[in-house]
C-alpha positions as CSV (number, residue, x, y, z in Angstrom):
1,M,-4.5,2.1,6.1
2,S,-5.3,-1.6,5.8
3,A,-9.0,-2.9,6.9
4,P,-8.5,-6.6,7.1
5,I,-5.7,-5.6,5.0
6,P,-5.1,-2.0,5.9
7,L,-4.0,-2.0,9.2
8,E,-4.1,-0.4,12.4
9,M,-5.7,-1.6,15.1
10,C,-5.8,-0.1,18.9
11,R,-6.4,-2.1,21.7
12,R,-9.2,-0.7,23.8
13,G,-9.7,-2.8,27.2
14,K,-9.2,-6.8,26.1
15,T,-10.5,-5.9,22.6
16,A,-8.7,-4.4,19.7
17,T,-10.2,-2.2,17.1
18,N,-9.3,-2.3,13.2
19,L,-8.7,1.4,12.7
20,H,-9.7,1.4,9.3
21,S,-12.7,-0.6,9.7
22,G,-13.8,0.3,13.1
23,Q,-15.0,-3.0,14.2
24,L,-13.7,-4.9,17.8
25,E,-11.7,-7.5,17.5
26,P,-10.8,-10.5,20.1
27,A,-7.2,-9.8,21.5
28,A,-7.3,-13.4,22.1
29,G,-5.7,-16.2,19.5
30,S,-3.1,-16.4,17.2
31,S,-4.3,-18.9,14.1
32,V,-3.7,-16.9,10.6
33,L,-6.0,-19.0,9.1
34,P,-9.4,-17.3,10.4
35,E,-7.7,-13.9,9.7
36,V,-7.1,-14.7,5.9
37,A,-10.5,-16.2,5.8
38,G,-11.7,-12.6,6.6
39,V,-9.7,-10.9,4.0
40,W,-10.7,-12.8,1.6
41,A,-14.5,-12.2,2.4
42,D,-14.2,-8.8,2.7
43,W,-12.1,-8.2,0.2
44,G,-12.0,-11.4,-2.3
45,H,-13.8,-9.3,-5.2
46,V,-11.2,-6.9,-4.9
47,L,-8.6,-9.9,-5.5
48,I,-9.8,-11.3,-8.4
49,A,-10.5,-8.2,-10.2
50,A,-6.7,-7.4,-9.7
51,A,-6.3,-11.0,-11.0
52,V,-8.6,-10.4,-14.1
53,A,-6.7,-7.1,-14.9
54,L,-3.3,-8.7,-15.5
55,P,-3.7,-10.0,-18.8
56,L,-4.8,-6.8,-19.8
57,A,-1.9,-4.9,-18.0
58,A,0.6,-7.1,-20.0
59,V,-1.5,-6.4,-23.4
60,A,-0.8,-2.6,-21.9
61,V,2.7,-3.0,-21.4
62,F,3.0,-4.7,-25.0
63,A,1.5,-1.9,-26.9
64,L,3.3,0.7,-24.8
65,V,6.8,-0.9,-25.4
66,R,5.9,-1.0,-29.1
67,W,4.7,2.7,-29.4
68,R,7.9,3.6,-27.6
69,T,10.2,1.7,-29.8
70,A,8.6,2.7,-33.0
71,N,9.5,6.3,-31.5
72,G,12.6,6.2,-30.4
73,V,11.9,6.5,-27.1
74,A,14.9,5.3,-24.9
75,C,14.3,2.6,-22.0
76,P,11.0,1.7,-23.5
77,V,10.5,-1.9,-21.4
78,R,11.6,0.0,-18.0
79,R,9.4,2.6,-18.6
80,S,6.4,1.0,-20.2
81,L,6.6,-1.7,-17.1
82,A,7.0,1.1,-14.4
83,E,3.9,3.0,-15.5
84,V,1.5,-0.2,-16.0
85,G,2.9,-1.7,-12.9
86,A,2.6,1.2,-10.6
87,V,-1.1,1.6,-11.6
88,V,-2.3,-2.3,-11.8
89,A,-0.4,-2.9,-8.2
90,T,-1.6,-0.1,-6.2
91,S,-5.2,0.3,-7.8
92,P,-6.1,-2.7,-5.5
93,W,-5.0,-1.2,-2.4
94,L,-6.6,2.1,-2.8
95,W,-9.6,0.5,-3.6
96,M,-9.7,-1.5,-0.5
97,V,-8.5,1.6,1.9
98,L,-10.8,3.7,0.4
99,T,-14.1,1.7,0.6
100,P,-16.0,2.8,3.3
101,R,-16.4,0.4,6.3
102,P,-19.0,0.3,9.4
103,G,-17.9,2.5,12.3
104,E,-16.9,6.1,13.3
105,R,-14.1,8.0,11.7
106,G,-11.3,9.3,13.8
107,V,-7.8,10.4,14.2
108,A,-4.8,8.7,15.5
109,L,-2.0,11.3,15.9
110,V,0.2,9.6,18.8
111,P,3.4,8.3,16.8
112,L,3.8,4.4,17.5
113,R,0.5,3.6,19.9
114,D,-1.2,2.0,17.3
115,L,1.7,-0.3,16.4
116,V,2.4,-1.2,20.0
117,D,-1.1,-2.0,20.4
118,L,-1.1,-4.4,17.4
119,L,2.0,-6.3,19.2
120,D,-0.1,-6.7,22.1
121,G,-2.6,-7.9,20.2
122,R,-3.5,-11.4,18.4
123,T,-0.5,-12.5,16.5
124,A,-2.1,-13.5,13.4
125,T,-3.8,-10.2,13.4
126,L,-0.4,-8.5,13.5
127,I,0.6,-10.4,10.6
128,V,-2.0,-9.8,8.5
129,Q,-2.3,-6.5,9.2
130,L,0.8,-5.4,9.4
131,V,1.4,-6.9,6.0
132,G,-1.2,-5.5,4.4
133,N,-0.1,-2.1,5.4
134,L,3.6,-2.3,4.2
135,L,2.2,-3.5,0.9
136,V,0.0,-0.8,0.4
137,L,2.7,1.4,-1.7
138,A,4.9,-1.3,-2.1
139,A,4.6,-1.7,-5.8
140,F,4.6,2.5,-5.9
141,G,7.6,2.7,-4.3
142,A,9.2,0.1,-6.3
143,F,7.9,1.5,-9.8
144,L,8.5,5.0,-9.2
145,P,12.2,5.2,-9.2
146,M,12.0,2.7,-12.1
147,R,10.0,5.5,-13.9
148,F,11.4,8.8,-13.1
149,A,15.3,9.5,-12.8
150,A,14.3,12.6,-10.7
151,L,12.7,10.3,-7.9
152,A,15.6,7.9,-8.1
153,R,16.9,8.5,-4.5
154,M,15.4,6.9,-1.4
155,R,14.5,10.2,0.4
156,R,12.7,11.3,-2.7
157,V,10.5,8.1,-2.6
158,A,10.0,8.6,1.0
159,V,8.7,12.3,0.3
160,V,6.5,10.9,-2.5
161,A,5.0,8.0,-0.4
162,V,4.3,10.3,2.8
163,G,2.8,12.9,0.4
164,M,0.6,9.9,-0.9
165,S,-0.7,8.1,2.4
166,V,-1.3,11.5,4.0
167,T,-3.6,12.1,1.0
168,I,-5.3,8.9,1.5
169,E,-5.8,9.3,5.7
170,V,-7.4,12.7,4.8
171,L,-9.4,11.2,2.1
172,Q,-10.6,8.6,4.4
173,Y,-11.6,11.2,7.2
174,A,-12.7,13.8,5.0
175,L,-15.1,11.2,2.9
176,D,-16.3,9.8,6.3
177,L,-15.5,6.3,5.3
178,G,-15.8,5.1,8.8
179,R,-12.0,4.3,9.3
180,V,-9.7,5.8,11.9
181,S,-6.7,8.4,9.9
182,S,-3.4,7.1,11.8
183,V,-0.3,8.7,11.7
184,D,1.5,4.8,12.1
185,D,-0.4,4.0,8.8
186,V,1.6,6.7,7.0
187,L,4.7,5.1,9.0
188,V,4.3,1.8,7.7
189,N,3.0,2.4,4.6
190,T,6.2,4.6,3.6
191,I,8.4,2.0,4.8
192,G,6.6,-0.6,2.4
193,A,7.1,1.9,-0.2
194,L,11.0,2.2,0.9
195,A,11.3,-1.7,1.1
196,G,9.8,-2.0,-2.5
197,A,11.9,1.2,-3.8
198,A,15.0,-1.2,-2.2
199,L,13.9,-4.2,-4.1
200,S,14.1,-2.4,-7.5
201,R,16.9,-0.4,-7.2
202,R,19.2,-2.3,-9.9
203,W,16.6,-1.1,-12.4
204,W,16.3,2.4,-11.1
205,A,16.2,5.0,-13.9
206,V,19.6,7.0,-13.6
207,P,19.5,10.8,-14.0
208,Q,21.5,12.3,-16.7
209,G,25.1,12.9,-16.2
210,R,25.0,11.1,-12.9
211,G,25.6,7.6,-11.6
212,S,23.4,5.6,-9.3
213,E,23.3,6.6,-5.8
């Protein structure tokens, strides 16, 4: 679910189609720089907004920590960081994948087909698009088990990530955003969420009366 950053591409003959944007891209070439330049041209304003939001996020974390500390709430730093981090780090990606793009909406329900087509396309496109799609829910997956002990299990993170990714795909189609809703997006987004969860595992909330998984 990434446009230049949102993923999915489907090869059509000797061209590749970005499934989120619906735009055709040449299948040859391997330089990453043009892809990165395209990402900046399309989404630079989102990245700038995300950077501007970082100081505000830090202030929000500080305020929440002080409030929780004053009210005797357990683990004030971890909870506050997880809440603000999940919102601030996930919102830019949602902004990108839910932005209308030129093209026709569609549905791709054949598992792994889009990923195989990506492998047959440009290496640079593969890198930019695949990494972009992995990052869509990575922060969400990392912070979710830090905040909610009940979700501090990899399988539960996976279930929530699948639900969120499916919701995004349904919205893309229902709102006619000019993107292709793909089962491979759900797969890659979920893998990204699980990778984020794995990286944050040492800071997961621990269910009362139970040890870590």
